[in-house]
N, C-alpha and C positions, 0 to 999 in steps of 0.2 A: 504493500499499501504507500503510495508517495505522498507524505507529508509536509506541509510548511507553517511558518510560523506567521499568523495575521493577528495583528494589534492596532489600539487605537491610538496610540501614543505620539509622540512627536518626531521620531524616526523608524525608518522601515530594514528590515535586514537587507545587509548587501552580501558582501563576499566573507565567507567564513574559511578560514586556514586553521584544522586543529593543532593546537600547541604553539600558533605563528602569530596569528592576528585575529580581527575579526573586524569590520565595516559596518556602518549604517549610514543609511540615505535619508535624507531630509523628505517628511511625509507631508505631501503638499497641501493635501485634506485634513493637519492637525486642524483642530475644532479651538483651541485656543489664543487668543490674542495677548499681547501684552498691555497689562492693567494703566500702567504710566503712560504707553503710548496706543491707545485702543485703535490706532490706523493699521498699528504695526503686526502681524502675522506671525506666529511664534513655529517652529524655531527659528533662530537667526543662523545657524549654523547651515551650511548645506549637507554638512555630514560628519561623522566621526569615527576615528579610527584607534582601535585598541589594540596594540600590539604587546605579547607576552617577552616582557624581559627578566631571564631569572635572576641574571647576577646584577649584584646592586651596583659593582662600580659600573659595568654595562649600562644601567639607569642612568646614572648620574653623568656618565659621558655622553650621552643623548641627549641629554636634557643641558649639558652646560654649551652644546654645540649647536643647539635649537632644533635637535631630530622630532624631539615632541613636547607638545606645549604641558605638558603636567604629569607631576610622577608623585609617586606616593613613597616615601621615607618609612623603614619599621620604628626607627630609632635616635634619640634627639643628634646622634654623632652623625650621624647621615645626613640630617638636615642642616646642620652646624656647616660639615663640608662644603655643602651646596652655597650657602651665603657667603661663604669665603669668597668664591670665584663668580661669584653671579650675584652680586648683594643687591641687587633692583627686584630679585624674585619675591613675589608675592606668597606669602605662606598661611597656613592655619592651624593650630592645635584646638585638641581638643581631648577632653577626658575618655576615660573607656566606655564604649556604647555599645547598646544592643549587640549593635554588629560585630563586637570585639569581644566576645566571650570565646576564648579557646578551652577546649578540653579534650579528654581523653574518650572517645565512644567503646564501647566494649559489646560482644556477642553475648549477651542475657541469658542466652535459652542454650550453651553453651558451656562445658566446663573450662576452666574451674572458678568461669563466672558468677555462675546459677548460684553463687554461695556469697552470700552479703559480706560475710567476713574478709572473704578476700577481697573484694572490692572497698571496703573500708581498711583493710590492711594497705592495697596498693595508694591508696588516698593519703593514708599518714606516713606513707615512706617518701612521700614528695615534698622537699623544703621548697615550697614556693616562694619565700621572701628571698630565699638565694636568685633563684631565677628571675626574679623582677629585680634585683639588685644587677645581677652578674650581666645577663642578656637584656632586658628592658632600660638598664643605666638608669633604674631608679625612680622610671617613668609610669612602671606597670603595676598592677594594682589586683585586687580580688575579681573572681570571674563567677556569677550566678546565673541559674536560671533565668530563663530571660522573662520571664511570665511576673517574676519579683518585681519590675520595674513598673509594671500594672496597679501595685500594691503599696504604693509610696515608699520603697525601702532606700534607706541612702545612697547614694548617690556619687563616686563610685561606693561600694560595700566596703566594710571591714573583713578580715580574716575571720575575725573571734567570732562575725554575727553567723556565719555557716554552719558552726556545731561542732562537733567534738571530732568530727572524723577528717576536718580540714587540717585541724592542728597537726605542726611536725613531730612526730611521735616513733622515731623507729623501734624501738622497744618494743610497743603496745603491739605495732606493724607487723612485728616477727612473732609476737605472741598469738596473735588473729590467725595467721599464719601457719604456725603449727596446729592450733586448735582444728585448721579448717582441714588439714594432713598436706599441705603443702609448704611445712617447714624448711625444704631445701630448692624451695623456690619451682620455676617449672621457665622453659619457653617458648617465646609467643612472638607471631609477627605483628608490626605496626606500619598501617599504609600511613601518608602523610600526603595532607590534602596541599602542602607547599614544596618547592623542589630543593629551595636553599633558601638562604638568607636566616633571620633572626630568628623566626618561629621555629627552621629546624635543629639552629642551634639549642633553643630553649629544650626540644625534643630529644636532641641528643642528650642535653643535661642531665633531663629526666631519665633517660635510658641509664647514665652511669650510676646514679641514684639510687635505682629499684634495683640495680646489679647488687650495688653493695650493701643496702639494706635487708633486701630480700632476695636474694639470688636468682632475681628474674632477670631472664634473659631476653632483651627484644633484639628482633632483626629488622629493621626501619627498610621500607622502600617508597619508593616515591615516583608514581605512578603518573601517565599524562592525566590532566584534568576530567577528560572523557572515560576514563577507564576507572578510574576513583569513584567518579559519580557514578557511572553504571555499574561498579561493583554495589555501592551503598544501596541503591534504589532497586536492584533487582534481590539485597539480600545473599548475595552471594560471596562474600567477605567472612576471613575469620580473624580471630583475635581481637586487635586493637585497631580504630580509624582513630587517626588523630587531624582534628580539623577545627572549628568554631562554630557559632551557633547556629548557621543556617545547614548545616547539616539534618535533615531531617525536618527543618520546618515547612510553613507553608507560605502562601505569596502574601499573607495580608501582616497586621500587627497588632490582631486580637488574639488576646492572651489563648482564647482557643486551641490558636497553633501550635502553643508552645505548653499547652497542659492536656487535653483529649488527644491532640496532632502526635505528639512527643511520647505520649505515657499509657495510653490506652490500648490494652491486648488486642482490640479489632481495630483500632487504625492500621489504614494504609502507609502512615508516615512514621509508624514505629519500626525504624529500621535496624533497631537492636535484639527484639524478641524479647522485652520487657512484659511482664505478666506478674498482676496484683491485683487482686478481686476489690480491696479498699479501693487502691488507686482506678479502678475500672469506675465504681460507684461514685467517686468524687469528682472522676471529668466528666461523667455523663451531666451529675447535676450541677456543676458548674455553667454547661452549654447549656441547658434551660432554665436558668436563674434569670428573672430580670433585672429586681431590685438589686443595684450596683454594690450597695454596702456587704449584700449578703453572697454576691458574686465574689467580691475581694477576700472575704473570709475564707472561702471557698478555695479561691487560687492559694491564696495562702495556706492553707492546709495541705495542700497538694504539692505545692514545690518545698516544705519543709517535710514531705516523707518523701522527693526525689531526693533532697539532700541527704536525710537519714540514710535510705537506702542505695545510697551512691551509685544514683542510674547513670550518673555520667561523672569524671573525674573532672569538675572542673580544675583550670590550673593558672589564667591568668587572664586579666582585662588588660586589652593592651591600648594606652594612646594613640589616638588619629593624627597622623601628620598629611599634611598635602601641599605640594608646590605647585605654582604655575608661573609658567614666564609674563612678565611686565605688561606684553599687551592683551592677556587674556582677562575678560573683563567680565563684572556679575557673576562670578563662581566663586569668590569664598563666601560669601556672605548669604550664600544661597546653599550653603550644606546641610544638612540635618543630619547631625549624630544622634540625636534621641527620637522616639517615635515620632513620625511625620509620613510625609508623602513618600517619601524614599526612603527613610529607617536607615541611612547613612549613607546615600547616594548623593552625588552633586546633583541639582537640579539644570541640567544639562541646556534643556530648552531655554534659558534665560541668557545663556553666555552666547557671547560676541568677541572678536578678535580687532583690535585697534593696530590694524598693520595693512 
């Protein structure tokens, strides 16, 4: 069956080269006009091209020489390097958002992850603060289940607010592993969403910590994006999957995506095989509850249960950095890092180039 993508947004699909680039062309029939200048039809750009450059040095070189209009550094030092050579760069920094919640997912319907003691042990064997300081250069913080943002939790949260299983305690972690029958550890594959960069550096540090503290030996693979997503969506993966919150989410910012969608045993987006009758009951209740306060209470119960059962091992909430060439207009202040029209994406329909 031949399939294609049809949308009502400002851009239409152009050429796609897997793991190389994707282009979008202007939608001439887009419905929205500029509110400031109602005579102007949006979008302003004729098209957009997104190029995949996995090496950070190559990214910076492309930006410095004007080959690309925008890049997203991962850590402050990368942003500082750009500013040294390109002082007129326009940049924006924002605290960890719903789109920056990094975690280890596990196949919970497979051993050893079907045992909550193992999951709790793995979580307690990770020194998150060391990850944040050494790799994140002090700019990263705690990550949490996304739906917590719908109930007014502090932003960003403290590590202590996440409960006992997020405290770094290798001795208690080792004890839990022994109780579960895995005192000598085990070997396990882990797929990484990212092929390189600071986020893979973080994974490699976790790899060393789990090996040292629990004898858990991780084998890291970095498949291309299509292979990674196909494996997740078809549930043809084993061990760990390392990614960020959109792994398994829906397309909207309603908390149902991150409660029922990611936790109910009957959900098509429960890609890790989690099953708990109590969670099923709570997630069904929240999607049929109209009163906002009552629904918030249910969402909190769901997220508390998710943290207690360590459905995913949340690792870091990463700060967001973005740099633009000085001729890129109407980009910086249109970034929505908290829930909004793009939940973290640039509102590219407003952007125009002054050159």
